[in-house]
N, C-alpha and C positions, 0 to 999 in steps of 0.2 A: 582392609584399607588400601593395601598396596595394589589389589585388583581393580578398585574402584579408580585409584589414581592413574593407573595404566589405561583404563577404559576411557577416562576423561582426556588423557593425553592424546590417545589415538583418535578420539572423536575431534579434538582440536586440530590435530594434523590433517585429518581428512578434510575439515573445512578449509583450512588453510591452503591446501592443494587446490580445491574447489575455486578459491578466490583467485589463486595464481593462474589457473587456466581458463578463468572466466572471459568470455567473450564481451560481456556487457554487464552493467549494474543498474538495477531499477530501484531507485530511491524515492521514499514517500515519507510523509508524516502518517502516523496511524490514522485510520479512518478516512483515507484519501481514495479508495477504490483498488487498493492493492490485490485484495483476494478476488476481486473480478478479473482483474488483468491476469493473475497467475493461473487461474481456473481456465480462462479462455486459452492462454498460451500453451497450457499442458495439454488440453484436448486438441488443439490444432496441431501440436507437435506429434502427438499420438497418431493422428490421422496422415500427416505428411511423411513422417518416418517409419511408419508401420509397426510401432512397437509401444508399450504402455509408457508414457513419461508422466510421473507424478508431478503435482503442483509445487513441491518443495524445491525441484530442481537442484538437488544436491549429490546425485549418483554420478560417480566418476565412469561408471560403465556407460552411461549416455555419452559422455565426452568421448570415450575410446570408440563409441559407435558412430562418431562424427556429428553429433548433435551439439550445436553451439551452447555453452554453458551461460547460464544466467543466475546472477546473485540478487536476491531481493533483500533490500536491507532498510531499517529505519535509522540508519546510523546518524548519531547526534541528536536524536529525538529525545534522548533522556536529559538533554540539558547541557551536555558537554559542548563547546564550541570548538571549531577548527577541525571537525570530523571530515569535511570535505577534502582537506589536504591529503587524506589518506587514499584518495582515488585520483590524485594528480596524474594526468596522461592516460586515463582509462576512459572507456565509453560509458557515458552515464545517461540514463533516461529518468527524467524527474517527473513524477505524477503529481500535479499540483490540484487542489481543490480549494473551493471558497473557505477561508478560515472560519467563518461563521457557522457553515454547515459541519466542519470538522470538529469544532469545539463542543457543540451539542452531541454529536455522534460519540466523541471521545468521552463525555461526561457519562454517558450510558455504558460504554466499554469498562471505564474505570469503576463504576459504582455498581453495575449490574453483573457484569461478567467477571471482572477481577475482583470485585468486592474489596477494594483497597480501603481499609479502615481510616487511614490517616488523610484520605482525600476528602474535600469538602462534599457534604451530602446535599447541599443546596446549589442549584445550577447557577444563580447569580453570583455566589461566592467561587464557584469553579472557574467561571468565566474570567474572574480577576485574579485568580490564584497564579502566582509567579512560577509554580512547578508544573501545573497542568494547563492553565488557562491560555487566552488569546495572544498575550505577548510572547509566550514561549513558541507557539505555533508560528507566528510571524517572524521571529528571530531565526527559526529554523529554515523557512522558506527563503528568506532574504540570503542566508548564508550560502546556500546551494545556488542561488540565482546569480550572486555576485561572484561565485567561483567558476562560472560557466566556461571562462576562457582558459581556464587551467587544465580542462579536460580535453582528451583526444577528440572526442566527439560529444555533443550535448543535445539532448532533444527534450523539450518540455511538453508533455501531453496533459491537457486540462480534463479533469472528470467531466465536467459540464459539456465539453466538446465530444467526450466518448458517448455521452448519453443522447446528445443531439445527432451525432453522426458516426455511430459505432464502426460501420464497416469501412470507411475512409480513415478514421483515427486508427483503429486496430491494424490497418494496412501498414500505416507508417511505423507502428510497434514491431510487427512482423519483419519488416525490412531492416529496422534499426538492430534487432537481435539476431539477424543473420540466418533466419529461417527462409526457406524458398517459398515463393508465392504460390498459393492453391486457392482458387476462389471458392470451390466446393467445400474445401476443408474449412475455410474462413466463415462460410455461412452455417456450417454444422456446429462450429465452434461457438458462434455467437448465439445460436439457439441454445446449446447446452449451458452456456454461461448467463443466459438471460435471468434476470433478477428473479422473476417469479419461479423459475426452475431450481435456482440455487436455494432460495429460501424453502421451497417444498423438500429439498433434500435434506436440509438442516432440520426442518420440522420432524421428519422421520428418523433423525437420529445420527447425524454425522456423515456428511458426504465429503468427498475430496480428502480421504486418509485422515479424516478427523478434524480437518480445518474448520468445516462447517458443522458446529455443535453448539445448539442453544443451551444456556445453563438452565432455563426453565421455559419449557415448551408452551406454557400458559401465559407468559409474559413476553410479548412481542418486542419489548425493549431490551431483552436479554439475548437477542438473535445477534449473530455476528452479522448476517445480512439483514439489517434492521428495516430500513425504509428506502434508502438510496434516492432520497428525493432532493432534487436541486431547489435551493431555496427554502427547505424545510425548517430552517432555523427561526423563521418569522412565526412559526406556531409556538415557540418557547420563550421568546424574549420579551421582557417588560419594556416599558418605555424608556426606564433608566438604563436597562441593559443595551438597548439599541443606541442610545446615546453614547455610552462608553465604547461600545464596539465600533461605532462609526468613527469616532475619533482614534481609536487604536489602529485601523486600518489605514489611516494616513502614513503610517510608518512602513507598510508594505510596499515592496518594489512594484512600481507602476507597471512593469512588464507583464504581470500576472493577469491585469486587467479586472481586479476585484474591487477596485476603490468605488 
């Protein structure tokens, strides 16, 4: 027991040190494209710095080698408010995605990948659920948007813009996290992190240090890299769902441009 407690303490201490020396924090609600961003940045950093950089970005050895530290977090996504205050004065990059697409993808994450027994098994119920549904997603996004003036620097990148203009948007991310610009490395990382390539690595059994691992390779909805489709929510909502969702979106900060 003592050994386990010591290991847990050292793990917590290591993560706290990573947070303290972090150059920037990348914040998002689950299923907003974070895996895509972290796989891209890891591959890009590996090419630019000439050493393997894993997508978790938690090694202090990388920091000591002069690679800017990045912390990826879903801070506050569990429903606790005020989490943004913990990053006051820090550099925050927020990945936004249309809440309608998030809630559908999150439904499959919870029911197919995590198999949470207490979660609603029906999509219509899930959308309206206070713990998992749309209201929670909107509240999370609003909190981080409203706190933007409290951070040292704040950059909001929309998933939809990444899909439409990947090179231009990833260039903004590269600059924000403090990596030097290398056009060839960017193009290589874009190809490596292309949706079809990531999905293929997942199909073969766990790419990117286990991040990409389908729970059932025969079920496309159990993949972490599932569809990546902009506006794919329209394939799942009933008329009643659409009415509810459109009304809920009125509460979302207009700065995201999803209304």
